[in-house]
N, C-alpha and C positions, 0 to 999 in steps of 0.2 A: 503495497499498500505505500501512492508517496506522499513525503510530508503536504503537499498544499491541498491536499483532501483532506475536510475535518469525518470525523466518522459520524453515519449516520443514526438518530437513536434506534434504529433497529438494530443496529451492531452491535451494542453496548447493553448489557445486560442489567435488567431492573436495580434500584438502588436498595432494593430486598426482596428476599426471593427465601421463599423454605421451601420443605422437600415433602410435607403433612399435606394431606389434601382436607383436613379439618383447619388450617390455616387460614386466615381471608387472605395472606403474601403465596399465595401456591399459584404457580402459572403453569399450567401440563406445558404447554406451545414453547414456553421458556424452558424448563427442563428440556424437551422432545432434544432441543438443540446442543442441549450439554455444557453444562457451564463450569468454569475451571476457576477455580478462588487461595488466594494467592493469602498466609495468611502472618505477618512477621517473617517477611521475606522465606516462605518455606511454604509451597504449592501441597493442599487439604485435600485431600479424599475423604473426607466424614466429616463431608459439612453438614450440618439438618435444616441448619439456616443464617441468613447472614444481612449484615447493616453494612454496607460502604461509608453511608454520611454520619451515622454513631457510631462507628466503628468494632462491630465485636461479630463474632458466628459463635451456636451457639453447636455442639459435637454430644454426641450420644457417650452417658455415664458409663459406661460398661456394658451387663446387660442388666441391668438394677429398672424393674419399670414399676410403671406408681401406679393405684388403685384402681385404674381402666386404664392399665394396660398398657399405656404409654411408653415410649422407653424414656428414660428422667438426662435429662441436658446439661451440658455447664456450661454459661454463656463466659468467652472469655474475650477483654479489651488487647485492641492493638490494629495495627492498617491494617486496612482490610481493599484489595483489587478484588475483580471479580471480570470474565471475560467468556466470547460465548468460543467452543472449543470447534465448531465449526469450519470459521473463519479460515483456518492457516493455520501458519505456523508463525506471522507476527498478525495477530489482532488487536482492534483497538480495546484498551483495558480502562474500566471505570475504577476509578478508586478515588478518593476524597482531597478537596484542592487546596 
C-alpha cells in the first residue's frame, strides 16, 4: 500500500470488538475477515475482546467458568493495535493516536 493513499474505514477494524455473540460489540463480518491484535508489542491470539481507544484487552482466565457457564476473563491494560488479516502483509493498523 502506498503512503499517499489514506486507508478507508473498511480497511481498519472497529475500535472495540468482542468474540462473544452475547456482547453488544460482537461483529460477525469483522471476525470473518480475521483480526490481528498486538498488545504491548506482542501479537496475541487469545483475545476475547479489545478496545483500542481505552487501551485494554480481555483474555480468558484459564478454564474457569462463571455461574452462567461463560469463561472468566481478565482485563489487561496497555497499548492495543488491530488490523484485518485479509489485507496482506502490510495492512492499515488501527491504534490510539
